[in-house]
N, C-alpha and C positions, 0 to 999 in steps of 0.2 A: 532679219532680212536674209533671204536665200538667193535672190537674183536681182541684180540691178543693171539696167541698160541706161547708159549715160551719153547723151548727145551723139547718137549713132547715125551715121550716114552710110548708105550703100548705093554706089553708082556703077552702072553697067554701060559698056560701049556697044551700041547697036547701029550697024551701017554708018559708022563714022560719027554718030551723035551720042552724047551722054544722056542716059536715062537715070533719073534719081528715084530709085525704088523706095528708099527710106531717106527722109529729110529731117535730121535733128530730132530723132526719137529718143525719149527718156521715159523710163518706167521702173517701178519696183514691185516685186512680188514677194510676199512674206511666207514663211513656213506655215503650212496648213491652210493656205488660201485655196479657193476655187474660183479661178478667173477665166473669163472668156475673152478672146480677141476676135473682133468681128469687123467686117467691111465688105464692100462690093468687090467683084472680080477686078484685079488690077490695082487694088488699093495699097498693096504692099504687105498685106498680112502674111502671105506665104513666105516672103523674104524675111520678115520679122521672125516667123516660126523657125526658119532655117538657121537664123543667127542665134535665137534662144536655144535651139536644139543642138548647137555646136556643129551644124552641118555646113556652115559657111562662116567666113570672117567678114566683119564690116569693113568698109573702105576707111572709115575713121570713127573714133569714139571708143568707149569702154564697155565691156560686158563682164560684170563681176559675178561669178558663181561661187557661192560658199567661200567668199573672201579672196578668190583668185581672179585676176584679170586674164580672161581667156581670149581676148580680141585678136591677139597676134600670135597665138600658139600654132605649132605645126600640125598637120593632119594627124600624125601619129599621136601627138599629145592629146588632141581633141578626141580621137577615137577612144583612148583610155578613159577620158573624163565622161564621154557619152555613156560608155558601158557602166560606169560607176554611179553616175548622178541622174541619168535621164532614161525613163522608160517610154517608148514610143507606141502609140496606137494610131494606125493608119486607116484611111478610108478604104483602101484596096486590100487591107489585111496583111499583105506581104508575108504570107506563110509559105514555107517550103512545101511544094505540092505532093511529093511522094514520101512524106514524113509524118509520123503520127503527131497527135496533139501533144503527147508527152515529150517527144523529141523536139518539137518546135519550141516548147516552153524552156527546154534545157539549153537551147542555143546560146543565150547570153551568158549562162553559167559556164559553158565550155570555154568561151573566150575569157571568162573571169577566173579560170583555173580552179573551179570547184570540182571536187572529186565525184566519181561516178555514183556512189551510193547516196551521197548528199543531194546531187542533182535530181536523182529519181525521186527521192523523198520529198524534196521541196516542190518539184514540178507537179507531183501528185497532189500535194497539199494545196497548191495554187489553183489547179484545175477544179478541185473540190470546192474551193472558195467561190469560184465563178459558176458553180452548178453543173460542171461537166465531168463528174466523177465516173459516169458510165460511158464516157467518150474518150478515154485515155489513149486508146490504140487506134482511133479513127483518123484517117487522113482527111485533109481539108475538103476533098470532093465528096466525102461522106457526111459532111456537116452542112447545116443551113447557114445563111449569111450571119444571122445573130450568133450562132454557135461559133463560127469562125472569129467573129469580133471578140467573143469572150476568151477564146484562145489567145488572141493578140493582147488582151488586157492581162491575162495571166502571165504571158511572156514579158510584158512591160514591168510587171512586179518582181520578176525573177531575181534581180540584183538589189532589191530593196532600195530603189532610186529615191533621190531627194524630190524629183519632179516627175509626174506623169504628163507627157505632152501628147495631146490627142488632136489629130488633124481630120476634121470632118468625120468624126467617128460614127455618126448616124446617117451619113450621106447615101449609102447604098442599101439602107434598111427601110422596111415599111414602118409606118408610124407606131404600131404596137411594139415591134421589136426595138425600134429606136428608143421608145419610152423605157423599156426594160434595161437597155444599155445605159441610159442616163441615170436610172435608179441605182445601177451598180456604181457609177461614178460618185453619186451622192453618198452612197454607203461607204465607199473608200475614203471620201473626204471626211466623213464623220469619224473614221478611224485615224485621221491625222495626216493622210496623204495630201500633198500639194498637187493640184491639178490645174493645168493650163489647157484650155479647149479652144481650138481655132476653128471658126465656122463662119459661113456667110448666112446661115439660117438664123434669123432673129428669134424665132420661137425656141431654138436650142440655146442661143447665147444668153437669153434672159434667165435661164435656169441656174446660171452661175451666180455666186454671191457678189461678184463685181465684173463689170463689162468694160473692156477697153475698145473704143471704136477707132478705126484707122481709115483715112481717106487721103488719096493722092500722096501717100508716103508719110503722112503726118498723123499724130494722135489728135483726134478732135473731141 
């Protein structure tokens, strides 16, 4: 087991009223799994993604990552764990605009105190892995949407994370490019990477080996 969410609740206060975004959610994800989390807008899947990704703490409950209960850790502690354990792939790419593909992939390694030469070597290796060996020095505005998403996948792999967490990774792509990105995730999973894919697109969700459906803050 790599990740365990146990009896997690997440409550927000909006205009004086309590909104239960997550209501007693429990799940386990094992090393090497390819899991999708799906549900309609407002179902709680984004809140669950933020908690799994250590971007937010639950109101109550436990989140066990690699044997550590992270549910009540400080932001500083969570930031260190995020950099070490989780690689993010976002729908909007979140690449630094005036920065090359190589430098974008290097960013997590800078925060991880990896030396200059090793960063360059590894970033080059990862961009080659995702088929962008000829785009190392291109800025994001010189890349297609699919190429930008490949840069984000290379960046997600930079710290050799335990989990790749992808949020609507094909949402901004045409169907052909989306299929290419999904094939890349399948290839990474075959190599042993644990992948959690969050999507509202059922055609994307069913490509995972296991699907977790969420509705009204509960797993259904």
